[in-house]
GURO-704170 format. One record per residue (C-alpha): residue in three letters; x, y, z. Coordinates in pm, whole numbers, padded with zeros to 5 digits, always signed. Layout:
<recs>
AlaXYZ
...
</recs>
This chain:
<recs>
Met+06470+02189-05186
Lys+06152+02137-04983
Ile+06083+01820-04787
Ile+05749+01712-04641
Val+05744+01466-04351
Pro+05404+01323-04252
Ile+05392+01210-03888
Lys+05131+01023-03684
Arg+05024+01056-03322
Val+05025+00711-03163
Val+05026+00558-02816
Asp+05376+00578-02669
Ser+05563+00254-02740
Asn+05639+00210-02367
Val+05270+00209-02269
Lys+05077-00116-02229
Ile+04758-00081-02432
Arg+04414-00213-02338
Val+04126-00320-02559
Arg+03790-00151-02495
Val+03532-00360-02316
Asp+03302-00361-02620
Gly+03585-00471-02852
Ser+03546-00161-03070
Gly+03916-00072-03056
Val+04198+00029-02825
Glu+04133+00241-02518
Leu+04313+00575-02568
Ala+04181+00777-02274
Asn+04453+00912-02042
Leu+04734+00736-02228
Lys+05067+00898-02312
Met+05090+00975-02684
Ala+05400+01036-02896
Ile+05532+01057-03252
Asn+05526+00725-03429
Pro+05887+00594-03392
Tyr+05936+00537-03767
Asp+05816+00892-03831
Glu+06076+01023-03585
Ile+06340+00864-03807
Ala+06187+01040-04108
Val+06195+01377-03929
Glu+06557+01322-03826
Glu+06661+01238-04182
Ala+06488+01547-04323
Val+06652+01771-04062
Arg+06994+01620-04138
Leu+06945+01691-04509
Arg+06861+02052-04428
Glu+07161+02084-04194
Ala+07382+01948-04473
Gly+07257+02224-04703
Thr+07069+01985-04932
Ala+06723+02096-04819
Thr+06603+02445-04731
Asp+06256+02381-04586
Val+06119+02092-04377
Leu+05742+02081-04331
Val+05589+01826-04092
Ile+05224+01728-04141
Ser+04989+01531-03921
Val+04633+01418-03989
Gly+04433+01385-03670
Pro+04266+01557-03375
Thr+04359+01889-03215
Glu+04584+01704-02970
Ala+04812+01609-03262
Gln+04960+01958-03234
Gln+05169+01814-02950
Val+05356+01572-03176
Leu+05396+01845-03438
Arg+05561+02069-03177
Ser+05789+01777-03087
Ala+05892+01749-03452
Leu+05952+02125-03467
Ala+06173+02090-03160
Met+06376+01826-03344
Gly+06449+02085-03612
Ala+06160+02098-03860
Asp+06083+02449-03985
Arg+05703+02457-03985
Ala+05403+02236-03930
Leu+05055+02169-04069
Leu+04773+01989-03891
Ile+04495+01855-04112
Glu+04243+01839-03832
Thr+03980+01567-03802
Glu+03828+01370-03517
Met+03762+01072-03744
Ala+03980+00763-03735
Leu+04092+00758-04096
Glu+04199+00464-04309
Pro+04537+00471-04491
Leu+04379+00560-04827
Ala+04202+00861-04677
Val+04526+00979-04515
Ala+04711+00938-04846
Lys+04446+01147-05024
Leu+04474+01426-04766
Leu+04853+01418-04797
Lys+04820+01437-05175
Trp+04626+01761-05126
Ala+04907+01900-04911
Val+05172+01792-05161
Thr+04980+01955-05445
Val+04967+02283-05253
Glu+05325+02279-05122
Gln+05501+02127-05426
Pro+05788+01958-05234
Asp+06080+01780-05398
Leu+06073+01490-05154
Val+05829+01325-04912
Ile+05981+01111-04635
Leu+05753+00892-04424
Gly+05797+00625-04162
Arg+05745+00285-04320
Gln+05448+00207-04094
Ala+05267+00318-03779
Ile+05304+00104-03468
Asp+04931+00121-03388
Asp+04793-00045-03702
Asp+05111-00171-03877
Cys+04944-00111-04214
Asn+05256-00004-04409
Gln+05037+00147-04682
Val+05029+00529-04675
Gly+05367+00587-04840
Gln+05296+00350-05127
Met+04943+00484-05174
Leu+05066+00844-05175
Ala+05328+00766-05439
Ala+05062+00598-05654
Leu+04819+00889-05620
Leu+05092+01138-05712
Gly+05243+00925-05987
Trp+05587+00967-05824
Gln+05872+00722-05797
Gln+05912+00559-05457
Ala+06163+00370-05242
Thr+06052+00184-04931
Phe+06241+00066-04620
Ala+06532+00303-04676
Ser+06846+00230-04471
Lys+07055+00502-04639
Ile+06971+00814-04839
Val+07208+01016-05057
Met+07073+01331-05220
Asn+07184+01492-05543
Lys+07036+01796-05714
Glu+06791+01612-05936
Glu+06793+01257-05799
Ile+06806+01054-05482
Val+06997+00731-05419
Val+06835+00498-05166
Ala+06984+00182-05016
Arg+06734-00068-04881
Glu+06772-00408-04724
Val+06600-00699-04896
Asp+06582-01070-04813
Asp+06899-01167-05000
Gly+07114-00857-04939
Gln+07100-00486-05013
Gln+06932-00311-05303
Thr+07023+00037-05429
Leu+06766+00248-05612
Arg+06824+00570-05804
Leu+06513+00788-05826
Asp+06436+01107-06012
Leu+06284+01384-05801
Pro+06017+01440-05688
Ala+05992+01110-05501
Val+05844+00936-05198
Val+06068+00749-04952
Thr+05974+00545-04645
Thr+06225+00488-04366
Asp+06358+00179-04195
Leu+06502+00152-03844
Arg+06865+00149-03960
Leu+06846+00482-04141
Asn+06947+00692-03837
Glu+06913+00750-03462
Pro+06665+01032-03388
Arg+06797+01312-03168
Tyr+06659+01425-02835
Ala+06528+01781-02849
Ser+06717+02022-02622
Leu+06535+02266-02395
Pro+06627+02569-02614
Ser+06494+02380-02918
Ile+06169+02304-02737
Met+06128+02672-02650
Lys+06202+02779-03009
Ala+05948+02527-03139
Lys+05669+02715-02962
Lys+05730+03013-03192
Lys+05754+02820-03518
Pro+05450+02839-03750
Leu+05183+02571-03708
Val+04880+02596-03936
Val+04556+02409-03864
Thr+04329+02321-04158
Pro+04000+02129-04111
Ala+04002+01812-04320
Ala+03633+01859-04397
Ser+03708+02185-04581
Leu+03942+02026-04835
Gly+03686+01839-05043
Val+03872+01509-05007
Asp+03684+01178-04997
Thr+03766+01023-04658
Ala+03476+00775-04645
His+03544+00445-04470
Arg+03582+00143-04696
Leu+03678-00107-04428
Glu+03488-00234-04125
Ile+03664-00346-03806
Val+03456-00639-03688
Arg+03624-00695-03353
Thr+03939-00602-03162
Phe+04070-00846-02901
Glu+04384-00921-02706
Pro+04598-01222-02802
Ala+04562-01538-02598
Ser+04783-01563-02293
Arg+05092-01776-02331
Lys+05085-02108-02150
Ala+05338-02171-01877
Gly+05646-02363-01981
Ile+05745-02708-01857
Lys+06043-02752-01628
Val+06264-03060-01643
Thr+06528-03175-01400
Asp+06791-03292-01650
Ala+06866-03357-02017
Ala+06745-03715-01998
Glu+06398-03606-01889
Leu+06400-03338-02162
Met+06467-03602-02428
Val+06187-03820-02295
Arg+05940-03531-02315
Leu+06056-03429-02664
Arg+06017-03784-02791
Ala+05668-03797-02645
Glu+05571-03466-02809
Leu+05705-03579-03148
Asn+05567-03932-03114
Ile+05914-04077-03148
Ile+05954-04428-03009
</recs>
């Protein structure tokens, strides 16, 4: 069984981001970048399935600039077998990314695609669903547990009123939730081995895929600063202030 795991290069979640002066987006220069946290969970799940003997090949794919090779090497150090970078300097919209991933899926013919449910930079939560629609495959989103059989996959997912269990025929697309697993830290020997694992770079422009922009970002701005709270000396004063705020006599 072959598994594809798309991953995204994003600003490290511990870094405080800044908006560009002209409001055209987020300033990325000289910032620490990392694998999108939800995608790390997807990589971990795919590696666990291979370690359990369910899968035989784990391919990680990223769509982005040359620097995205760094996050691909990180995924290889976690245990993925090989990597593919669809290289582009353009900031692509979710639909364009899904179309490029469809090309990769068509070439590789995997049995399963596991993605993070969303990226922490844009929070779109769209690529997995769009990819499944383009492929015509069954899908399960926000997976908190995955059980693989030879020809089907059973996915547990949390919904508003409890837990839902889906049974999907393969091939299928699954997106991961936080509770699915705890990603491992790559050991030094694994990091060294990752440098020798195959990583193929393919220019996105050579694939004949329509990646034209269909959305326009009008302005990017930081949220308003929170106002300072009000301190009270005792409960009686608190009640007076609450009554005043609520117009209670």
